[in-house]
C-alpha positions as CSV (number, residue, x, y, z in Angstrom):
1,M,0.1,-0.2,-0.1
2,T,2.9,2.3,0.7
3,G,4.5,1.7,-2.5
4,Q,1.2,2.3,-4.3
5,N,0.3,5.6,-2.6
6,A,3.5,6.9,-3.3
7,S,3.1,5.6,-7.1
8,D,-0.2,7.8,-6.9
9,T,1.2,10.7,-5.5
10,D,4.0,10.9,-8.2
11,R,1.3,10.7,-10.8
12,T,-1.0,13.4,-9.6
13,S,1.5,15.7,-8.0
14,P,2.4,18.7,-10.1
15,R,5.8,18.6,-11.5
16,E,8.2,21.1,-9.4
17,P,9.7,23.8,-12.6
18,G,13.4,23.4,-13.1
19,P,15.8,25.9,-12.5
20,R,16.0,28.6,-14.8
21,S,19.2,29.9,-16.2
22,A,20.0,33.8,-15.5
23,V,19.5,36.4,-18.3
24,H,22.8,38.7,-18.3
25,T,21.7,41.4,-19.9
26,E,23.1,44.7,-21.0
27,S,22.1,48.1,-21.3
28,R,21.4,49.5,-24.7
29,W,22.6,52.8,-24.4
30,P,26.4,52.7,-24.9
31,M,25.7,51.0,-27.9
32,A,23.3,53.9,-28.8
33,A,25.7,56.2,-28.1
34,A,28.4,54.7,-30.1
35,V,26.1,55.0,-33.2
36,I,25.3,58.6,-32.2
37,A,28.9,59.8,-32.1
38,S,29.6,57.9,-35.3
39,A,26.7,59.9,-36.9
40,V,28.3,63.1,-35.6
41,L,31.9,62.0,-37.0
42,T,30.2,61.4,-40.6
43,L,28.8,65.0,-40.2
44,L,32.2,66.8,-39.6
45,L,34.0,65.1,-42.5
46,P,34.8,66.8,-45.8
47,D,32.2,66.3,-48.5
48,D,34.6,64.1,-50.7
49,L,35.0,61.6,-47.9
50,R,31.8,61.3,-47.1
51,L,29.3,58.6,-48.8
52,G,26.4,60.5,-50.3
53,P,24.9,63.9,-49.0
54,R,25.9,65.0,-45.5
55,W,22.1,63.8,-44.1
56,A,21.7,60.4,-45.7
57,L,24.0,58.7,-43.7
58,P,23.2,59.9,-40.1
59,V,19.2,59.7,-41.2
60,V,19.9,56.1,-42.2
61,E,21.5,55.3,-39.1
62,A,19.2,57.1,-37.0
63,L,16.3,55.3,-38.0
64,L,17.8,52.0,-37.7
65,L,18.4,53.0,-34.5
66,V,15.3,53.8,-33.4
67,A,13.9,50.6,-34.7
68,L,16.2,48.8,-32.6
69,I,15.7,50.6,-29.4
70,S,11.7,50.7,-30.1
71,G,11.8,47.0,-30.5
72,D,14.0,45.9,-27.0
73,P,14.6,49.3,-25.1
74,G,16.5,49.6,-22.4
75,R,18.4,46.6,-21.2
76,I,19.1,43.9,-24.6
77,S,17.3,41.0,-24.0
78,R,14.9,39.9,-27.0
79,R,15.9,37.4,-29.5
80,S,14.2,38.3,-32.7
81,T,15.2,37.7,-36.2
82,V,13.7,40.9,-37.4
83,L,15.9,43.0,-34.6
84,R,19.1,40.8,-35.4
85,S,18.5,41.8,-39.2
86,V,18.2,45.7,-38.2
87,A,21.2,45.6,-36.2
88,I,23.5,43.9,-39.1
89,A,22.1,46.7,-41.3
90,L,22.9,49.2,-39.0
91,V,26.4,47.7,-38.8
92,V,26.8,47.2,-42.4
93,V,25.9,51.0,-43.2
94,L,28.6,52.0,-40.1
95,A,31.2,49.7,-41.6
96,G,30.6,50.4,-44.8
97,S,30.6,54.3,-44.4
98,A,34.2,54.2,-42.6
99,I,35.5,51.8,-45.2
100,W,34.6,54.1,-48.0
101,S,36.1,57.5,-46.0
102,T,39.1,55.5,-45.8
103,V,39.7,54.6,-49.1
104,Q,38.5,58.2,-50.1
105,L,40.8,59.9,-47.8
106,I,44.0,57.5,-49.3
107,D,42.9,58.4,-52.7
108,D,43.1,62.1,-51.5
109,L,46.3,61.5,-49.8
110,I,47.8,59.9,-53.0
111,H,46.5,62.3,-55.8
112,G,46.6,65.7,-53.6
113,G,43.1,66.2,-52.2
114,H,42.3,69.9,-51.2
115,E,42.4,68.7,-47.3
116,T,46.1,67.5,-47.7
117,N,47.4,70.9,-48.3
118,S,46.6,71.8,-45.0
119,A,48.1,70.0,-41.8
120,N,45.4,71.1,-39.6
121,A,42.8,70.3,-42.0
122,L,44.1,66.6,-42.6
123,L,44.7,65.6,-39.2
124,L,40.9,66.3,-38.3
125,A,39.9,64.5,-41.1
126,G,42.2,61.8,-40.7
127,G,41.2,61.5,-36.9
128,S,37.5,61.6,-37.9
129,V,38.1,58.7,-40.4
130,W,40.0,56.8,-37.6
131,S,37.5,57.2,-35.1
132,S,34.8,56.5,-37.4
133,T,36.5,53.0,-38.3
134,V,37.0,51.9,-34.5
135,L,33.4,52.7,-33.7
136,A,32.3,51.2,-36.4
137,F,34.3,47.9,-35.8
138,S,33.5,47.9,-32.3
139,L,29.8,47.5,-33.2
140,L,30.6,44.8,-35.7
141,Y,32.4,42.6,-33.1
142,F,29.8,43.4,-30.7
143,E,26.7,42.1,-32.9
144,L,28.7,39.2,-34.6
145,D,30.3,37.6,-31.2
146,S,28.4,34.8,-30.1
147,G,25.3,35.8,-32.4
148,G,25.0,39.0,-30.8
149,P,23.9,40.8,-27.7
150,A,20.9,39.2,-27.1
151,A,21.8,35.8,-27.7
152,R,25.0,36.1,-25.2
153,A,23.0,37.4,-22.3
154,H,20.5,34.0,-22.8
155,H,23.4,31.7,-23.6
156,M,27.2,31.8,-24.2
157,P,28.7,29.1,-26.4
158,P,31.6,26.9,-25.1
159,T,33.9,28.2,-27.8
160,P,33.5,32.0,-28.5
161,A,34.5,33.6,-31.7
162,L,36.5,36.3,-29.6
163,A,38.4,35.0,-26.2
164,F,38.1,37.5,-23.6
165,P,41.1,37.3,-20.5
166,Q,37.9,36.4,-18.4
167,Q,37.1,33.4,-20.5
168,L,41.1,32.3,-21.5
169,S,42.0,32.6,-17.5
170,P,40.2,29.8,-15.3
171,E,42.0,31.3,-11.9
172,L,39.2,34.3,-12.6
173,N,36.1,32.0,-12.1
174,A,34.1,33.9,-14.6
175,A,31.5,30.9,-15.6
176,H,28.9,33.4,-15.8
177,W,30.9,36.7,-17.1
178,R,29.6,38.4,-20.6
179,P,31.4,40.8,-22.6
180,H,29.5,44.2,-22.9
181,Y,30.0,46.9,-25.6
182,I,32.7,48.4,-23.9
183,D,34.9,45.2,-23.9
184,Y,34.3,45.7,-28.0
185,L,35.1,49.4,-27.9
186,Y,38.2,48.6,-26.1
187,L,39.0,45.7,-28.8
188,A,38.2,48.0,-31.7
189,F,40.7,50.6,-29.8
190,T,43.6,48.4,-29.3
191,N,43.4,46.4,-32.5
192,S,43.8,50.1,-34.4
193,T,46.8,51.1,-32.3
194,A,48.4,47.9,-31.8
195,L,47.7,46.6,-35.2
196,S,47.5,43.2,-34.0
197,P,45.7,41.3,-30.9
198,T,46.6,42.3,-27.2
199,D,44.2,40.6,-24.7
200,V,41.7,39.3,-26.7
201,M,42.1,36.5,-29.3
202,P,40.3,35.8,-32.3
203,L,39.3,32.4,-32.5
204,A,36.9,31.9,-35.5
205,P,38.0,32.6,-39.2
206,W,35.6,35.8,-39.4
207,A,37.0,37.1,-36.4
208,K,40.6,36.6,-37.6
209,S,39.6,38.2,-40.9
210,V,37.8,41.2,-39.7
211,M,40.7,42.2,-37.5
212,T,43.1,42.2,-40.0
213,V,40.8,44.5,-42.1
214,Q,40.8,46.7,-39.3
215,S,44.4,46.7,-38.8
216,I,45.4,47.4,-42.4
217,L,42.8,50.3,-42.5
218,S,44.1,51.7,-39.1
219,L,47.8,51.4,-40.6
220,M,47.0,53.1,-43.9
221,I,45.1,56.0,-42.3
222,L,48.0,56.6,-39.3
223,G,50.6,56.0,-41.5
224,L,49.7,58.2,-44.7
225,V,48.1,60.9,-42.5
226,V,50.9,61.4,-40.2
227,A,53.7,61.0,-42.8
228,R,51.5,63.6,-45.4
229,A,51.0,66.0,-42.2
230,V,55.0,66.2,-41.4
231,N,55.6,66.9,-44.9
232,V,53.2,69.9,-45.1
233,L,54.4,71.4,-41.7
234,A,58.1,70.8,-43.0
């Protein structure tokens, strides 16, 4: 009887819900601030270094950013194919604009564009283009690594595309650690200054390819702009 009662109890009692994994979200606003800063830098560029009319890219970026914030405001946690597509489109626009500006700046340096005759104008244009590439690539890493911020909030893959020190050092005991936008901004900045990986190791082929492209762009901007500016000052 005791065994039968226990069996009946097992069949009739509701099953207790299992433990739910924690969601490690991050704020949307640092990423939004980077997009706004990139739009401002676009407005400051000379006309021949900008892709399209002065207002075009900032308007497109603003519309895509508003769509992201409206669909997942505050903290990033909603996994949606539409939002993911909007985020990728925004990153493509930012990266495409930065690469276009870099190519145009290099062309002006080679063929003697009007802003290359003034050291101040050249350094301002070069600094704006370089900063735009840093912001664009930081957002590119932010959106592509481990499926994007919403996916990272729910689950981290066993082997990330970009391995941060917290993931490489077991003694840090960072099992629940998640990279946030500031970590990707630091990655983009150090990759543009050191021209190589520093403390973040690219593991996936796409990560190695993107970091290589960013290093090449940064090397061309810093090398050619500084050399030309010194030439003008001399």
